All heavy atoms as TSV, in Angstrom:
chain	resi	resn	atom	element	x	y	z
A	1	MET	N	N	190.725	-66.424	148.742
A	1	MET	CA	C	191.257	-67.412	149.636
A	1	MET	C	C	192.246	-66.770	150.606
A	1	MET	O	O	193.078	-65.988	150.252
A	1	MET	CB	C	191.990	-68.411	148.740
A	1	MET	CG	C	192.564	-69.590	149.433
A	1	MET	SD	S	193.241	-70.783	148.320
A	1	MET	CE	C	192.058	-72.123	148.625
A	2	ALA	N	N	192.157	-67.120	151.845
A	2	ALA	CA	C	192.985	-66.538	152.889
A	2	ALA	C	C	194.343	-67.254	152.884
A	2	ALA	O	O	194.494	-68.374	152.559
A	2	ALA	CB	C	192.308	-66.704	154.273
A	3	SER	N	N	195.359	-66.497	153.237
A	3	SER	CA	C	196.699	-67.089	153.306
A	3	SER	C	C	196.864	-68.054	154.521
A	3	SER	O	O	196.175	-67.868	155.478
A	3	SER	CB	C	197.778	-65.968	153.327
A	3	SER	OG	O	197.757	-65.372	154.579
A	4	ALA	N	N	197.833	-68.931	154.390
A	4	ALA	CA	C	198.051	-69.889	155.443
A	4	ALA	C	C	198.609	-69.111	156.738
A	4	ALA	O	O	198.319	-69.554	157.870
A	4	ALA	CB	C	199.082	-70.956	155.016
A	5	ALA	N	N	199.369	-68.128	156.572
A	5	ALA	CA	C	199.963	-67.394	157.694
A	5	ALA	C	C	198.837	-66.692	158.496
A	5	ALA	O	O	198.905	-66.684	159.716
A	5	ALA	CB	C	200.931	-66.356	157.219
A	6	ALA	N	N	197.846	-66.157	157.849
A	6	ALA	CA	C	196.727	-65.428	158.532
A	6	ALA	C	C	195.914	-66.483	159.362
A	6	ALA	O	O	195.568	-66.183	160.443
A	6	ALA	CB	C	195.893	-64.689	157.582
A	7	GLY	N	N	195.714	-67.668	158.830
A	7	GLY	CA	C	194.931	-68.656	159.512
A	7	GLY	C	C	195.694	-69.273	160.672
A	7	GLY	O	O	195.126	-69.568	161.688
A	8	SER	N	N	197.018	-69.389	160.609
A	8	SER	CA	C	197.795	-70.015	161.670
A	8	SER	C	C	197.895	-69.084	162.856
A	8	SER	O	O	198.035	-69.549	164.002
A	8	SER	CB	C	199.126	-70.448	161.156
A	8	SER	OG	O	199.899	-69.337	160.779
A	9	SER	N	N	197.847	-67.773	162.676
A	9	SER	CA	C	198.001	-66.870	163.780
A	9	SER	C	C	196.734	-66.857	164.708
A	9	SER	O	O	196.835	-66.581	165.891
A	9	SER	CB	C	198.313	-65.423	163.334
A	9	SER	OG	O	197.208	-64.952	162.594
A	10	ALA	N	N	195.628	-67.243	164.129
A	10	ALA	CA	C	194.385	-67.289	164.917
A	10	ALA	C	C	194.323	-68.537	165.747
A	10	ALA	O	O	193.617	-68.632	166.787
A	10	ALA	CB	C	193.148	-67.188	164.008
A	11	ALA	N	N	195.033	-69.620	165.342
A	11	ALA	CA	C	194.925	-70.901	166.079
A	11	ALA	C	C	196.113	-71.021	166.948
A	11	ALA	O	O	196.967	-71.889	166.738
A	11	ALA	CB	C	194.926	-71.978	164.981
A	12	VAL	N	N	196.207	-70.300	168.009
A	12	VAL	CA	C	197.218	-70.368	169.003
A	12	VAL	C	C	196.937	-71.504	169.911
A	12	VAL	O	O	195.809	-71.630	170.418
A	12	VAL	CB	C	197.374	-69.097	169.792
A	12	VAL	CG1	C	198.399	-69.212	170.940
A	12	VAL	CG2	C	197.679	-67.900	168.910
A	13	PRO	N	N	197.877	-72.433	170.158
A	13	PRO	CA	C	197.606	-73.562	171.040
A	13	PRO	C	C	197.222	-73.018	172.443
A	13	PRO	O	O	197.717	-72.021	172.906
A	13	PRO	CB	C	198.990	-74.314	171.140
A	13	PRO	CG	C	199.693	-73.867	169.887
A	13	PRO	CD	C	199.197	-72.505	169.590
A	14	PHE	N	N	196.326	-73.752	173.164
A	14	PHE	CA	C	195.794	-73.244	174.434
A	14	PHE	C	C	196.960	-73.145	175.461
A	14	PHE	O	O	196.884	-72.308	176.326
A	14	PHE	CB	C	194.690	-74.135	174.958
A	14	PHE	CG	C	195.019	-75.462	175.325
A	14	PHE	CD1	C	195.401	-75.776	176.621
A	14	PHE	CD2	C	194.962	-76.524	174.415
A	14	PHE	CE1	C	195.765	-77.076	176.983
A	14	PHE	CE2	C	195.292	-77.846	174.767
A	14	PHE	CZ	C	195.672	-78.078	176.089
A	15	TRP	N	N	197.945	-74.054	175.438
A	15	TRP	CA	C	199.013	-74.004	176.376
A	15	TRP	C	C	199.826	-72.739	176.177
A	15	TRP	O	O	200.341	-72.169	177.107
A	15	TRP	CB	C	199.871	-75.267	176.353
A	15	TRP	CG	C	200.333	-75.660	174.965
A	15	TRP	CD1	C	199.747	-76.584	174.139
A	15	TRP	CD2	C	201.537	-75.215	174.239
A	15	TRP	NE1	N	200.436	-76.701	173.043
A	15	TRP	CE2	C	201.580	-75.930	173.056
A	15	TRP	CE3	C	202.535	-74.340	174.600
A	15	TRP	CZ2	C	202.578	-75.686	172.090
A	15	TRP	CZ3	C	203.535	-74.147	173.661
A	15	TRP	CH2	C	203.519	-74.815	172.468
A	16	ARG	N	N	200.006	-72.288	174.954
A	16	ARG	CA	C	200.710	-71.060	174.613
A	16	ARG	C	C	199.874	-69.853	175.095
A	16	ARG	O	O	200.445	-68.894	175.690
A	16	ARG	CB	C	201.016	-70.967	173.140
A	16	ARG	CG	C	201.664	-69.655	172.716
A	16	ARG	CD	C	203.055	-69.467	173.246
A	16	ARG	NE	N	203.985	-70.501	172.652
A	16	ARG	CZ	C	205.163	-70.828	173.169
A	16	ARG	NH1	N	205.629	-70.247	174.186
A	16	ARG	NH2	N	205.845	-71.791	172.619
A	17	ALA	N	N	198.578	-69.917	174.856
A	17	ALA	CA	C	197.714	-68.809	175.304
A	17	ALA	C	C	197.662	-68.721	176.840
A	17	ALA	O	O	197.468	-67.608	177.366
A	17	ALA	CB	C	196.295	-69.087	174.758
A	18	ALA	N	N	197.878	-69.819	177.492
A	18	ALA	CA	C	197.893	-69.827	178.958
A	18	ALA	C	C	199.236	-69.392	179.515
A	18	ALA	O	O	199.435	-69.297	180.751
A	18	ALA	CB	C	197.561	-71.212	179.517
A	19	GLY	N	N	200.189	-69.084	178.663
A	19	GLY	CA	C	201.511	-68.619	179.107
A	19	GLY	C	C	202.509	-69.733	179.436
A	19	GLY	O	O	203.472	-69.484	180.137
A	20	MET	N	N	202.229	-70.951	178.973
A	20	MET	CA	C	203.126	-72.097	179.221
A	20	MET	C	C	203.975	-72.391	178.040
A	20	MET	O	O	203.641	-72.087	176.907
A	20	MET	CB	C	202.256	-73.307	179.564
A	20	MET	CG	C	201.598	-73.388	180.867
A	20	MET	SD	S	200.949	-75.009	181.202
A	20	MET	CE	C	199.213	-74.739	180.780
A	21	THR	N	N	205.067	-73.094	178.328
A	21	THR	CA	C	205.818	-73.656	177.224
A	21	THR	C	C	205.274	-75.008	176.955
A	21	THR	O	O	204.516	-75.633	177.829
A	21	THR	CB	C	207.332	-73.827	177.608
A	21	THR	OG1	O	207.424	-74.719	178.689
A	21	THR	CG2	C	207.911	-72.442	177.971
A	22	TYR	N	N	205.593	-75.648	175.890
A	22	TYR	CA	C	205.144	-77.025	175.584
A	22	TYR	C	C	205.729	-77.980	176.534
A	22	TYR	O	O	205.002	-78.935	176.927
A	22	TYR	CB	C	205.528	-77.381	174.093
A	22	TYR	CG	C	204.949	-78.790	173.785
A	22	TYR	CD1	C	203.607	-78.969	173.516
A	22	TYR	CD2	C	205.804	-79.892	173.811
A	22	TYR	CE1	C	203.071	-80.219	173.270
A	22	TYR	CE2	C	205.270	-81.150	173.584
A	22	TYR	CZ	C	203.921	-81.273	173.318
A	22	TYR	OH	O	203.439	-82.560	173.013
A	23	ILE	N	N	206.933	-77.800	177.013
A	23	ILE	CA	C	207.500	-78.698	177.989
A	23	ILE	C	C	206.714	-78.686	179.310
A	23	ILE	O	O	206.487	-79.765	179.852
A	23	ILE	CB	C	208.986	-78.365	178.259
A	23	ILE	CG1	C	209.786	-78.577	176.986
A	23	ILE	CG2	C	209.572	-79.169	179.414
A	23	ILE	CD1	C	209.909	-79.963	176.460
A	24	THR	N	N	206.263	-77.497	179.773
A	24	THR	CA	C	205.548	-77.387	180.993
A	24	THR	C	C	204.274	-78.059	180.821
A	24	THR	O	O	203.741	-78.817	181.682
A	24	THR	CB	C	205.282	-75.935	181.345
A	24	THR	OG1	O	206.561	-75.263	181.455
A	24	THR	CG2	C	204.523	-75.777	182.621
A	25	TYR	N	N	203.520	-77.894	179.681
A	25	TYR	CA	C	202.278	-78.488	179.368
A	25	TYR	C	C	202.420	-79.997	179.360
A	25	TYR	O	O	201.614	-80.799	179.921
A	25	TYR	CB	C	201.700	-77.955	178.011
A	25	TYR	CG	C	200.648	-78.843	177.422
A	25	TYR	CD1	C	199.358	-78.877	177.970
A	25	TYR	CD2	C	200.908	-79.599	176.273
A	25	TYR	CE1	C	198.389	-79.665	177.381
A	25	TYR	CE2	C	199.938	-80.354	175.719
A	25	TYR	CZ	C	198.701	-80.385	176.266
A	25	TYR	OH	O	197.718	-81.236	175.680
A	26	SER	N	N	203.434	-80.487	178.707
A	26	SER	CA	C	203.741	-81.915	178.574
A	26	SER	C	C	204.005	-82.536	179.938
A	26	SER	O	O	203.453	-83.628	180.195
A	26	SER	CB	C	204.945	-82.144	177.659
A	26	SER	OG	O	205.248	-83.509	177.571
A	27	ASN	N	N	204.711	-81.840	180.817
A	27	ASN	CA	C	205.024	-82.406	182.156
A	27	ASN	C	C	203.719	-82.450	182.987
A	27	ASN	O	O	203.523	-83.400	183.761
A	27	ASN	CB	C	206.031	-81.510	182.852
A	27	ASN	CG	C	207.440	-81.733	182.355
A	27	ASN	OD1	O	207.738	-82.798	181.740
A	27	ASN	ND2	N	208.320	-80.732	182.523
A	28	ILE	N	N	202.864	-81.514	182.879
A	28	ILE	CA	C	201.553	-81.525	183.590
A	28	ILE	C	C	200.709	-82.731	183.102
A	28	ILE	O	O	200.196	-83.438	183.914
A	28	ILE	CB	C	200.869	-80.173	183.437
A	28	ILE	CG1	C	201.560	-79.063	184.153
A	28	ILE	CG2	C	199.386	-80.286	183.950
A	28	ILE	CD1	C	201.087	-77.679	183.828
A	29	CYS	N	N	200.638	-82.892	181.802
A	29	CYS	CA	C	199.878	-84.026	181.275
A	29	CYS	C	C	200.438	-85.369	181.725
A	29	CYS	O	O	199.668	-86.233	182.065
A	29	CYS	CB	C	199.819	-83.978	179.738
A	29	CYS	SG	S	198.872	-82.553	179.124
A	30	ALA	N	N	201.766	-85.487	181.660
A	30	ALA	CA	C	202.419	-86.725	182.095
A	30	ALA	C	C	202.154	-87.008	183.553
A	30	ALA	O	O	201.876	-88.156	183.936
A	30	ALA	CB	C	203.926	-86.689	181.760
A	31	SER	N	N	202.187	-85.983	184.393
A	31	SER	CA	C	201.972	-86.148	185.810
A	31	SER	C	C	200.514	-86.597	186.081
A	31	SER	O	O	200.265	-87.494	186.901
A	31	SER	CB	C	202.163	-84.832	186.533
A	31	SER	OG	O	201.906	-84.920	187.846
A	32	LEU	N	N	199.547	-86.045	185.302
A	32	LEU	CA	C	198.182	-86.446	185.476
A	32	LEU	C	C	197.927	-87.929	185.050
A	32	LEU	O	O	197.243	-88.643	185.715
A	32	LEU	CB	C	197.245	-85.554	184.661
A	32	LEU	CG	C	197.096	-84.145	185.216
A	32	LEU	CD1	C	196.368	-83.267	184.176
A	32	LEU	CD2	C	196.361	-84.148	186.516
A	33	VAL	N	N	198.614	-88.331	183.974
A	33	VAL	CA	C	198.490	-89.669	183.535
A	33	VAL	C	C	199.102	-90.647	184.547
A	33	VAL	O	O	198.501	-91.682	184.871
A	33	VAL	CB	C	199.160	-89.885	182.146
A	33	VAL	CG1	C	199.288	-91.398	181.789
A	33	VAL	CG2	C	198.323	-89.195	181.093
A	34	ARG	N	N	200.258	-90.331	185.076
A	34	ARG	CA	C	200.934	-91.181	186.072
A	34	ARG	C	C	200.081	-91.329	187.319
A	34	ARG	O	O	199.989	-92.375	187.911
A	34	ARG	CB	C	202.326	-90.642	186.455
A	34	ARG	CG	C	203.356	-90.893	185.400
A	34	ARG	CD	C	204.731	-90.582	185.903
A	34	ARG	NE	N	204.900	-89.120	186.137
A	34	ARG	CZ	C	205.377	-88.268	185.323
A	34	ARG	NH1	N	205.738	-88.642	184.049
A	34	ARG	NH2	N	205.494	-87.018	185.624
A	35	SER	N	N	199.422	-90.228	187.694
A	35	SER	CA	C	198.599	-90.232	188.930
A	35	SER	C	C	197.346	-91.089	188.776
A	35	SER	O	O	196.740	-91.605	189.739
A	35	SER	CB	C	198.216	-88.885	189.384
A	35	SER	OG	O	197.354	-88.252	188.481
A	36	CYS	N	N	196.942	-91.334	187.468
A	36	CYS	CA	C	195.707	-92.141	187.221
A	36	CYS	C	C	196.062	-93.632	187.122
A	36	CYS	O	O	195.108	-94.444	187.053
A	36	CYS	CB	C	195.015	-91.678	185.938
A	36	CYS	SG	S	194.371	-90.055	186.062
A	37	LEU	N	N	197.282	-94.033	187.036
A	37	LEU	CA	C	197.660	-95.451	186.837
A	37	LEU	C	C	197.387	-96.208	188.121
A	37	LEU	O	O	197.452	-95.695	189.254
A	37	LEU	CB	C	199.183	-95.526	186.500
A	37	LEU	CG	C	199.537	-95.018	185.154
A	37	LEU	CD1	C	201.060	-95.035	185.008
A	37	LEU	CD2	C	198.914	-95.807	184.022
A	38	LYS	N	N	197.087	-97.546	187.948
A	38	LYS	CA	C	196.964	-98.453	189.075
A	38	LYS	C	C	198.282	-99.106	189.308
A	38	LYS	O	O	199.165	-99.184	188.442
A	38	LYS	CB	C	195.888	-99.453	188.735
A	38	LYS	CG	C	194.506	-98.944	188.572
A	38	LYS	CD	C	193.522	-100.039	188.303
A	38	LYS	CE	C	192.116	-99.433	188.164
A	38	LYS	NZ	N	191.069	-100.472	187.897
A	39	GLU	N	N	198.452	-99.603	190.563
A	39	GLU	CA	C	199.660	-100.384	190.928
A	39	GLU	C	C	199.707	-101.684	190.132
A	39	GLU	O	O	198.642	-102.262	189.847
A	39	GLU	CB	C	199.703	-100.610	192.411
A	39	GLU	CG	C	199.954	-99.378	193.251
A	39	GLU	CD	C	201.241	-98.704	192.949
A	39	GLU	OE1	O	202.172	-99.299	192.416
A	39	GLU	OE2	O	201.385	-97.505	193.315
A	40	PRO	N	N	200.805	-102.161	189.741
A	40	PRO	CA	C	202.153	-101.819	189.977
A	40	PRO	C	C	202.649	-100.713	188.965
A	40	PRO	O	O	203.815	-100.273	189.093
A	40	PRO	CB	C	202.949	-103.078	189.843
A	40	PRO	CG	C	202.225	-103.822	188.828
A	40	PRO	CD	C	200.792	-103.494	189.059
A	41	TYR	N	N	201.894	-100.424	188.014
A	41	TYR	CA	C	202.300	-99.483	186.975
A	41	TYR	C	C	202.562	-98.096	187.505
A	41	TYR	O	O	203.437	-97.387	187.006
A	41	TYR	CB	C	201.218	-99.357	185.845
A	41	TYR	CG	C	200.896	-100.752	185.354
A	41	TYR	CD1	C	199.657	-101.337	185.631
A	41	TYR	CD2	C	201.751	-101.523	184.594
A	41	TYR	CE1	C	199.335	-102.601	185.180
A	41	TYR	CE2	C	201.516	-102.732	184.154
A	41	TYR	CZ	C	200.241	-103.329	184.420
A	41	TYR	OH	O	199.934	-104.546	183.958
A	42	LYS	N	N	201.844	-97.650	188.510
A	42	LYS	CA	C	201.970	-96.311	189.071
A	42	LYS	C	C	203.335	-96.155	189.634
A	42	LYS	O	O	204.058	-95.160	189.430
A	42	LYS	CB	C	200.911	-96.036	190.120
A	42	LYS	CG	C	200.862	-94.636	190.634
A	42	LYS	CD	C	199.640	-94.473	191.540
A	42	LYS	CE	C	199.461	-92.988	191.811
A	42	LYS	NZ	N	198.199	-92.802	192.500
A	43	SER	N	N	203.864	-97.077	190.502
A	43	SER	CA	C	205.138	-97.007	191.097
A	43	SER	C	C	206.242	-97.149	190.108
A	43	SER	O	O	207.291	-96.561	190.223
A	43	SER	CB	C	205.266	-98.022	192.252
A	43	SER	OG	O	205.163	-99.307	191.708
A	44	GLU	N	N	206.076	-97.974	189.068
A	44	GLU	CA	C	207.046	-98.074	187.994
A	44	GLU	C	C	207.210	-96.788	187.240
A	44	GLU	O	O	208.303	-96.342	186.956
A	44	GLU	CB	C	206.640	-99.196	186.996
A	44	GLU	CG	C	206.780	-100.612	187.598
A	44	GLU	CD	C	206.260	-101.641	186.624
A	44	GLU	OE1	O	206.070	-101.333	185.411
A	44	GLU	OE2	O	205.992	-102.758	187.079
A	45	ALA	N	N	206.087	-96.101	186.938
A	45	ALA	CA	C	206.151	-94.780	186.240
A	45	ALA	C	C	206.789	-93.794	187.128
A	45	ALA	O	O	207.579	-92.907	186.630
A	45	ALA	CB	C	204.719	-94.402	185.844
A	46	ALA	N	N	206.489	-93.808	188.428
A	46	ALA	CA	C	207.035	-92.801	189.337
A	46	ALA	C	C	208.572	-92.949	189.431
A	46	ALA	O	O	209.298	-91.951	189.554
A	46	ALA	CB	C	206.450	-92.955	190.709
A	47	SER	N	N	209.070	-94.180	189.323
A	47	SER	CA	C	210.508	-94.367	189.398
A	47	SER	C	C	211.239	-93.821	188.158
A	47	SER	O	O	212.421	-93.498	188.225
A	47	SER	CB	C	210.855	-95.831	189.590
A	47	SER	OG	O	210.568	-96.573	188.419
A	48	ARG	N	N	210.535	-93.750	187.001
A	48	ARG	CA	C	211.126	-93.197	185.797
A	48	ARG	C	C	210.871	-91.664	185.672
A	48	ARG	O	O	211.296	-91.105	184.701
A	48	ARG	CB	C	210.519	-93.884	184.585
A	48	ARG	CG	C	210.861	-95.338	184.466
A	48	ARG	CD	C	210.401	-95.923	183.160
A	48	ARG	NE	N	208.989	-95.745	182.932
A	48	ARG	CZ	C	208.062	-96.612	183.185
A	48	ARG	NH1	N	208.368	-97.738	183.673
A	48	ARG	NH2	N	206.732	-96.357	182.919
A	49	GLU	N	N	210.204	-91.094	186.626
A	49	GLU	CA	C	209.813	-89.649	186.524
A	49	GLU	C	C	211.007	-88.719	186.706
A	49	GLU	O	O	211.046	-87.663	186.057
A	49	GLU	CB	C	208.770	-89.398	187.586
A	49	GLU	CG	C	208.238	-87.986	187.577
A	49	GLU	CD	C	207.170	-87.757	188.697
A	49	GLU	OE1	O	206.894	-88.715	189.387
A	49	GLU	OE2	O	206.689	-86.651	188.721
A	50	LYS	N	N	211.998	-89.111	187.510
A	50	LYS	CA	C	213.120	-88.200	187.796
A	50	LYS	C	C	214.083	-88.045	186.571
A	50	LYS	O	O	214.301	-89.005	185.886
A	50	LYS	CB	C	213.954	-88.662	188.994
A	50	LYS	CG	C	213.156	-88.550	190.264
A	50	LYS	CD	C	214.028	-88.942	191.427
A	50	LYS	CE	C	213.217	-88.815	192.742
A	50	LYS	NZ	N	214.012	-89.190	193.867
A	51	VAL	N	N	214.619	-86.891	186.401
A	51	VAL	CA	C	215.468	-86.616	185.311
A	51	VAL	C	C	216.781	-86.092	185.874
A	51	VAL	O	O	216.756	-85.164	186.712
A	51	VAL	CB	C	214.873	-85.539	184.325
A	51	VAL	CG1	C	215.880	-85.138	183.213
A	51	VAL	CG2	C	213.620	-86.051	183.695
A	52	HIS	N	N	217.888	-86.613	185.441
A	52	HIS	CA	C	219.219	-86.183	185.908
A	52	HIS	C	C	219.935	-85.727	184.663
A	52	HIS	O	O	219.870	-86.314	183.601
A	52	HIS	CB	C	219.936	-87.317	186.577
A	52	HIS	CG	C	219.266	-87.890	187.798
A	52	HIS	ND1	N	219.280	-87.232	189.015
A	52	HIS	CD2	C	218.461	-88.971	187.913
A	52	HIS	CE1	C	218.519	-87.900	189.831
A	52	HIS	NE2	N	218.041	-88.986	189.257
A	53	PHE	N	N	220.734	-84.629	184.815
A	53	PHE	CA	C	221.508	-84.124	183.698
A	53	PHE	C	C	222.789	-83.476	184.265
A	53	PHE	O	O	222.907	-83.186	185.421
A	53	PHE	CB	C	220.741	-83.105	182.878
A	53	PHE	CG	C	220.149	-82.022	183.721
A	53	PHE	CD1	C	220.768	-80.847	183.847
A	53	PHE	CD2	C	218.910	-82.163	184.381
A	53	PHE	CE1	C	220.277	-79.787	184.542
A	53	PHE	CE2	C	218.366	-81.146	185.105
A	53	PHE	CZ	C	219.033	-79.879	185.217
A	54	ALA	N	N	223.759	-83.333	183.401
A	54	ALA	CA	C	225.057	-82.726	183.822
A	54	ALA	C	C	225.262	-81.442	183.059
A	54	ALA	O	O	224.893	-81.253	181.923
A	54	ALA	CB	C	226.261	-83.708	183.361
A	55	ILE	N	N	225.749	-80.507	183.823
A	55	ILE	CA	C	226.043	-79.173	183.317
A	55	ILE	C	C	227.566	-78.881	183.377
A	55	ILE	O	O	228.128	-79.096	184.456
A	55	ILE	CB	C	225.297	-78.073	184.137
A	55	ILE	CG1	C	223.828	-78.247	184.063
A	55	ILE	CG2	C	225.725	-76.679	183.694
A	55	ILE	CD1	C	223.016	-77.296	184.953
A	56	SER	N	N	228.115	-78.480	182.252
A	56	SER	CA	C	229.533	-78.136	182.234
A	56	SER	C	C	229.709	-76.746	181.813
A	56	SER	O	O	229.196	-76.317	180.770
A	56	SER	CB	C	230.332	-79.059	181.271
A	56	SER	OG	O	230.324	-80.370	181.695
A	57	LYS	N	N	230.382	-75.956	182.679
A	57	LYS	CA	C	230.729	-74.579	182.259
A	57	LYS	C	C	231.996	-74.642	181.445
A	57	LYS	O	O	232.889	-75.453	181.659
A	57	LYS	CB	C	230.871	-73.661	183.513
A	57	LYS	CG	C	229.609	-73.513	184.236
A	57	LYS	CD	C	229.733	-72.497	185.335
A	57	LYS	CE	C	228.390	-72.286	186.064
A	57	LYS	NZ	N	228.501	-71.256	187.092
A	58	TRP	N	N	232.174	-73.700	180.498
A	58	TRP	CA	C	233.356	-73.622	179.639
A	58	TRP	C	C	234.097	-72.366	180.059
A	58	TRP	O	O	233.564	-71.286	180.189
A	58	TRP	CB	C	232.975	-73.597	178.197
A	58	TRP	CG	C	232.472	-74.910	177.719
A	58	TRP	CD1	C	231.327	-75.597	178.115
A	58	TRP	CD2	C	233.140	-75.824	176.812
A	58	TRP	NE1	N	231.211	-76.753	177.474
A	58	TRP	CE2	C	232.328	-76.934	176.686
A	58	TRP	CE3	C	234.278	-75.680	176.135
A	58	TRP	CZ2	C	232.703	-77.973	175.828
A	58	TRP	CZ3	C	234.688	-76.744	175.274
A	58	TRP	CH2	C	233.880	-77.852	175.146
A	59	ALA	N	N	235.444	-72.536	180.166
A	59	ALA	CA	C	236.325	-71.393	180.427
A	59	ALA	C	C	237.552	-71.521	179.521
A	59	ALA	O	O	238.204	-72.615	179.530
A	59	ALA	CB	C	236.706	-71.308	181.939
A	60	ASP	N	N	237.933	-70.517	178.886
A	60	ASP	CA	C	239.104	-70.505	177.986
A	60	ASP	C	C	238.985	-71.600	176.928
A	60	ASP	O	O	240.050	-72.238	176.627
A	60	ASP	CB	C	240.408	-70.646	178.764
A	60	ASP	CG	C	240.582	-69.461	179.737
A	60	ASP	OD1	O	240.158	-68.292	179.301
A	60	ASP	OD2	O	241.130	-69.635	180.819
A	61	GLY	N	N	237.841	-71.961	176.411
A	61	GLY	CA	C	237.697	-72.948	175.388
A	61	GLY	C	C	237.701	-74.349	175.890
A	61	GLY	O	O	237.724	-75.262	175.035
A	62	LYS	N	N	237.729	-74.574	177.188
A	62	LYS	CA	C	237.765	-75.947	177.789
A	62	LYS	C	C	236.683	-76.154	178.768
A	62	LYS	O	O	236.339	-75.200	179.506
A	62	LYS	CB	C	239.126	-76.170	178.388
A	62	LYS	CG	C	240.307	-76.144	177.430
A	62	LYS	CD	C	241.608	-76.405	178.153
A	62	LYS	CE	C	242.774	-76.236	177.137
A	62	LYS	NZ	N	243.991	-76.453	177.823
A	63	PRO	N	N	236.083	-77.279	178.775
A	63	PRO	CA	C	235.039	-77.591	179.762
A	63	PRO	C	C	235.603	-77.768	181.169
A	63	PRO	O	O	236.635	-78.371	181.347
A	63	PRO	CB	C	234.306	-78.855	179.263
A	63	PRO	CG	C	235.453	-79.570	178.537
A	63	PRO	CD	C	236.256	-78.490	177.919
A	64	GLU	N	N	234.875	-77.202	182.153
A	64	GLU	CA	C	235.253	-77.474	183.554
A	64	GLU	C	C	234.589	-78.758	183.992
A	64	GLU	O	O	233.847	-79.366	183.256
A	64	GLU	CB	C	234.786	-76.267	184.444
A	64	GLU	CG	C	235.506	-74.989	184.076
A	64	GLU	CD	C	234.965	-73.780	184.875
A	64	GLU	OE1	O	234.021	-73.919	185.673
A	64	GLU	OE2	O	235.542	-72.704	184.751
A	65	LYS	N	N	234.821	-79.157	185.238
A	65	LYS	CA	C	234.256	-80.376	185.787
A	65	LYS	C	C	232.694	-80.278	185.730
A	65	LYS	O	O	232.123	-79.250	186.230
A	65	LYS	CB	C	234.755	-80.611	187.155
A	65	LYS	CG	C	234.255	-81.912	187.783
A	65	LYS	CD	C	234.811	-82.136	189.196
A	65	LYS	CE	C	234.218	-83.349	189.786
A	65	LYS	NZ	N	234.611	-83.565	191.160
A	66	PRO	N	N	232.016	-81.269	185.183
A	66	PRO	CA	C	230.575	-81.204	185.100
A	66	PRO	C	C	229.905	-81.360	186.473
A	66	PRO	O	O	230.409	-82.010	187.357
A	66	PRO	CB	C	230.202	-82.357	184.234
A	66	PRO	CG	C	231.305	-83.300	184.218
A	66	PRO	CD	C	232.568	-82.506	184.550
A	67	THR	N	N	228.740	-80.742	186.661
A	67	THR	CA	C	227.926	-80.845	187.830
A	67	THR	C	C	226.682	-81.610	187.488
A	67	THR	O	O	225.973	-81.260	186.519
A	67	THR	CB	C	227.553	-79.397	188.333
A	67	THR	OG1	O	228.687	-78.620	188.558
A	67	THR	CG2	C	226.714	-79.465	189.594
A	68	VAL	N	N	226.378	-82.670	188.244
A	68	VAL	CA	C	225.187	-83.464	187.987
A	68	VAL	C	C	224.060	-82.803	188.735
A	68	VAL	O	O	224.084	-82.469	189.882
A	68	VAL	CB	C	225.393	-84.934	188.423
A	68	VAL	CG1	C	224.127	-85.719	188.274
A	68	VAL	CG2	C	226.546	-85.561	187.653
A	69	ARG	N	N	222.938	-82.603	188.024
A	69	ARG	CA	C	221.794	-81.934	188.520
A	69	ARG	C	C	220.565	-82.820	188.411
A	69	ARG	O	O	220.584	-83.759	187.589
A	69	ARG	CB	C	221.491	-80.618	187.860
A	69	ARG	CG	C	222.597	-79.607	187.782
A	69	ARG	CD	C	222.844	-78.871	189.106
A	69	ARG	NE	N	221.705	-78.231	189.593
A	69	ARG	CZ	C	221.405	-76.930	189.423
A	69	ARG	NH1	N	222.175	-76.143	188.766
A	69	ARG	NH2	N	220.310	-76.389	189.985
A	70	SER	N	N	219.482	-82.557	189.088
A	70	SER	CA	C	218.271	-83.258	189.024
A	70	SER	C	C	217.104	-82.292	188.930
A	70	SER	O	O	217.204	-81.158	189.429
A	70	SER	CB	C	218.086	-84.168	190.260
A	70	SER	OG	O	216.854	-84.784	190.193
A	71	ASP	N	N	216.007	-82.681	188.333
A	71	ASP	CA	C	214.896	-81.797	188.256
A	71	ASP	C	C	213.994	-81.819	189.483
A	71	ASP	O	O	213.043	-81.074	189.659
A	71	ASP	CB	C	214.021	-82.126	186.981
A	71	ASP	CG	C	213.333	-83.459	187.117
A	71	ASP	OD1	O	213.723	-84.275	187.920
A	71	ASP	OD2	O	212.377	-83.648	186.334
A	72	SER	N	N	214.266	-82.758	190.403
A	72	SER	CA	C	213.462	-82.907	191.592
A	72	SER	C	C	213.937	-81.890	192.655
A	72	SER	O	O	215.110	-81.762	192.968
A	72	SER	CB	C	213.444	-84.299	192.157
A	72	SER	OG	O	214.779	-84.701	192.422
A	73	PRO	N	N	213.004	-81.103	193.299
A	73	PRO	CA	C	213.379	-80.130	194.288
A	73	PRO	C	C	213.947	-80.686	195.600
A	73	PRO	O	O	214.655	-79.960	196.239
A	73	PRO	CB	C	212.071	-79.350	194.533
A	73	PRO	CG	C	211.000	-80.329	194.147
A	73	PRO	CD	C	211.552	-81.175	193.097
A	74	GLU	N	N	213.708	-81.888	195.936
A	74	GLU	CA	C	214.180	-82.465	197.221
A	74	GLU	C	C	215.582	-82.859	197.229
A	74	GLU	O	O	216.204	-83.074	198.194
A	74	GLU	CB	C	213.365	-83.686	197.633
A	74	GLU	CG	C	213.416	-84.883	196.743
A	74	GLU	CD	C	212.367	-84.851	195.627
A	74	GLU	OE1	O	211.573	-83.930	195.531
A	74	GLU	OE2	O	212.405	-85.871	194.860
A	75	GLU	N	N	216.280	-82.819	196.006
A	75	GLU	CA	C	217.683	-83.213	195.943
A	75	GLU	C	C	218.582	-82.015	195.810
A	75	GLU	O	O	218.269	-81.026	195.265
A	75	GLU	CB	C	217.931	-84.127	194.815
A	75	GLU	CG	C	217.306	-85.492	195.019
A	75	GLU	CD	C	217.625	-86.497	193.893
A	75	GLU	OE1	O	218.512	-86.200	193.062
A	75	GLU	OE2	O	216.951	-87.449	193.855
């Protein structure tokens, strides 16, 4: 009987074999699904597509003023 570790190394996910992270693969799949939607669902999904996040640098054990960032290149 083969060990579980030996079997799992042979089953590399295709997104990993292609050199992608799971997040990149997931974003590509989500984009494809959104592009296949019909209106009004397509525009609703597009409005939820953007992601905003805040980055705070720390200096001397205290956070500095956070910077709000977005994942969209146009901003």
